[in-house]
C-alpha positions as CSV (number, residue, x, y, z in Angstrom):
1,X,101.1,19.2,-42.5
2,X,102.1,21.9,-44.9
3,X,103.4,25.3,-43.7
4,X,100.4,27.0,-45.2
5,X,98.0,24.7,-43.3
6,X,99.9,25.2,-40.0
7,X,99.9,29.0,-40.4
8,X,96.1,28.9,-40.9
9,X,95.4,26.7,-37.9
10,X,97.9,28.3,-35.5
11,X,96.1,31.6,-35.0
12,X,92.8,29.7,-34.3
13,X,94.5,27.5,-31.7
14,X,96.2,30.5,-30.1
15,X,92.9,32.5,-30.0
16,X,91.0,29.5,-28.6
17,X,93.6,29.1,-25.8
18,X,93.6,32.8,-25.1
19,X,89.8,33.1,-24.9
20,X,89.7,29.9,-22.7
21,X,92.1,31.5,-20.2
22,X,90.4,34.9,-20.3
23,X,86.7,33.8,-20.2
24,X,87.1,30.5,-18.4
25,X,89.7,31.4,-15.7
26,X,90.6,35.1,-15.4
27,X,87.0,36.5,-15.8
28,X,85.4,34.2,-13.3
29,X,88.2,34.8,-10.8
30,X,87.9,38.5,-11.2
31,X,84.1,38.5,-10.8
32,X,84.3,36.2,-7.8
33,X,86.9,38.4,-6.2
34,X,85.1,41.7,-6.8
35,X,81.9,40.1,-5.5
36,X,83.6,38.9,-2.3
37,X,85.0,42.4,-1.6
38,X,82.1,44.6,-2.7
39,X,79.1,42.3,-1.8
40,X,80.5,39.7,0.7
41,X,77.1,38.7,2.1
42,X,75.5,38.2,-1.3
43,X,78.5,36.4,-2.7
44,X,78.5,33.9,0.1
45,X,74.8,33.0,-0.4
46,X,73.0,35.8,1.6
47,X,73.1,33.5,4.7
48,X,71.0,34.4,7.7
49,X,72.4,33.6,11.1
50,X,70.8,33.1,14.5
51,X,72.9,32.7,17.6
52,X,76.1,32.7,15.5
53,X,74.9,29.8,13.4
54,X,73.6,29.7,9.8
55,X,69.9,28.9,9.7
56,X,69.1,29.5,6.0
57,X,69.5,31.8,3.1
58,X,67.7,35.1,2.6
59,X,67.1,34.0,-1.0
60,X,65.5,30.5,-0.5
61,X,62.3,29.8,1.3
62,X,61.8,27.3,4.1
63,X,58.7,25.2,4.9
64,X,57.0,26.3,8.1
65,X,53.8,24.6,9.3
66,X,53.6,25.3,13.0
67,X,50.8,27.8,13.9
68,X,53.4,29.8,15.9
69,X,55.3,30.7,12.7
70,X,54.4,32.6,9.6
71,X,54.1,30.3,6.6
72,X,55.8,31.0,3.4
73,X,54.6,30.6,-0.2
74,X,53.9,27.0,-1.2
75,X,56.7,25.3,-3.2
76,X,56.2,22.8,-6.1
77,X,59.8,21.7,-6.2
78,X,60.7,18.0,-5.9
79,X,61.5,15.7,-4.2
80,X,60.9,18.2,-1.3
81,X,59.7,21.8,-1.0
82,X,62.1,24.7,-1.5
83,X,64.7,22.4,-3.1
84,X,67.3,24.7,-4.5
85,X,68.7,22.1,-6.9
86,X,65.2,21.5,-8.4
87,X,64.0,25.0,-8.8
88,X,60.8,25.3,-10.9
89,X,57.0,25.5,-10.8
90,X,54.3,22.9,-11.1
91,X,53.5,24.2,-14.6
92,X,49.8,23.4,-13.9
93,X,47.2,25.6,-15.5
94,X,44.4,27.3,-13.4
95,X,41.8,24.8,-14.7
96,X,44.0,21.7,-14.1
97,X,42.2,19.4,-11.5
98,X,45.5,18.8,-9.7
99,X,46.1,22.5,-9.3
100,X,42.5,23.1,-8.1
101,X,42.9,20.3,-5.5
102,X,46.2,21.7,-4.3
103,X,44.8,25.2,-3.8
104,X,41.7,23.8,-2.0
105,X,44.0,21.8,0.3
106,X,46.1,24.9,1.1
107,X,42.9,26.9,1.8
108,X,41.7,24.2,4.1
109,X,45.0,24.1,6.0
110,X,44.9,27.9,6.5
111,X,41.3,27.8,7.6
112,X,41.9,24.9,10.0
113,X,44.9,26.8,11.6
114,X,42.9,30.0,12.1
115,X,39.1,29.2,11.8
116,X,38.0,32.6,13.2
117,X,39.9,34.6,10.7
118,X,37.4,36.5,8.5
119,X,39.9,38.0,6.1
120,X,40.2,36.8,2.4
121,X,43.2,34.5,1.9
122,X,46.0,36.2,-0.1
123,X,46.7,34.3,-3.4
124,X,50.4,33.9,-2.6
125,X,49.6,31.7,0.4
126,X,47.8,29.1,-1.8
127,X,49.7,29.2,-5.1
128,X,53.3,28.2,-5.8
129,X,55.7,30.5,-7.6
130,X,57.5,29.8,-10.8
131,X,60.8,29.2,-9.0
132,X,59.4,27.3,-6.1
133,X,62.0,29.0,-3.8
134,X,60.3,32.3,-2.9
135,X,61.6,33.4,0.5
136,X,59.1,36.3,0.8
137,X,55.4,36.8,1.0
138,X,53.2,39.8,0.4
139,X,52.5,42.1,3.3
140,X,48.9,41.1,3.1
141,X,49.9,37.4,3.5
142,X,51.9,38.3,6.6
143,X,49.1,40.4,8.1
144,X,46.6,37.6,7.4
145,X,48.6,35.2,9.6
146,X,49.5,37.7,12.3
147,X,46.6,37.1,14.8
148,X,47.1,33.3,14.5
149,X,50.8,33.6,15.3
150,X,50.1,36.1,18.1
151,X,47.7,33.7,19.8
152,X,50.0,30.7,19.4
153,X,52.9,32.6,21.0
154,X,50.8,34.4,23.6
155,X,51.9,37.8,22.2
156,X,49.7,40.8,21.6
157,X,48.4,41.1,18.0
158,X,49.7,44.7,18.0
159,X,53.2,43.5,18.7
160,X,53.1,40.9,15.9
161,X,51.7,43.4,13.5
162,X,54.5,45.8,14.5
163,X,57.1,43.1,13.7
164,X,55.5,42.6,10.3
165,X,55.7,46.3,9.7
166,X,59.4,46.4,10.8
167,X,60.3,43.7,8.4
168,X,58.4,45.1,5.4
169,X,60.5,45.6,2.4
170,X,59.4,48.2,-0.1
171,X,59.3,47.9,-3.9
172,X,62.6,47.6,-5.8
173,X,63.7,51.1,-6.8
174,X,60.3,52.3,-5.5
175,X,58.2,50.8,-8.2
176,X,59.2,47.3,-9.2
177,X,57.2,44.5,-7.7
178,X,55.2,44.7,-4.5
179,X,56.0,45.4,-0.8
180,X,57.0,42.1,0.8
181,X,58.3,40.3,4.0
182,X,61.1,37.8,4.3
183,X,59.5,34.9,6.1
184,X,62.7,33.4,7.7
185,X,63.8,36.8,9.0
186,X,60.4,37.5,10.4
187,X,60.2,34.2,12.1
188,X,63.6,34.6,13.6
189,X,62.5,38.0,15.0
190,X,59.5,36.2,16.5
191,X,61.8,33.7,18.2
192,X,63.9,36.4,19.6
193,X,60.8,38.3,20.8
194,X,59.3,35.2,22.6
195,X,62.6,33.6,23.7
196,X,62.1,30.5,21.5
197,X,64.9,28.8,19.7
198,X,65.2,28.3,16.0
199,X,64.9,24.6,15.3
200,X,61.9,23.8,17.4
201,X,58.9,22.2,15.6
202,X,58.2,24.5,12.7
């Protein structure tokens, strides 16, 4: 290799090595360190605990099907619902027969669980999101389920509605998105209210 060729390649190799260290090592370590100090809960996965034990993440939904719990938004991830490693939607259009059948099945399940409920079913209880991991539902979706949950737990409807109101989260920055409720946090509050333990049939 001639000295001219070496002098041409050497700066590129040095720059490549320097950028690899800065962008591949130092920057990730700095961001991780700052996140752990400034936002420790978020940096560790926004874990929700009950009784001193982790029961889930504030950022990933869980599948509840018992009448005594609030149900979250349907998930289209595979091979199981709310699979964090397989985030994604069903990508089915509104006229797709499979999508229509899925929505009809979810409506039937909600009606069967609460046949006396005259309220219209909120759309987020029967349609999956683009991520398949939504941990929250609309306030309307929580209120729709409140009387069913109250009856199943032998609580007054007013008390359950109050819990929904207490767990309401307003729009981001006051105008982004819609008011919503974290399903896991609300269900844990219900367990605490009625003395039940997380981990029972959900």
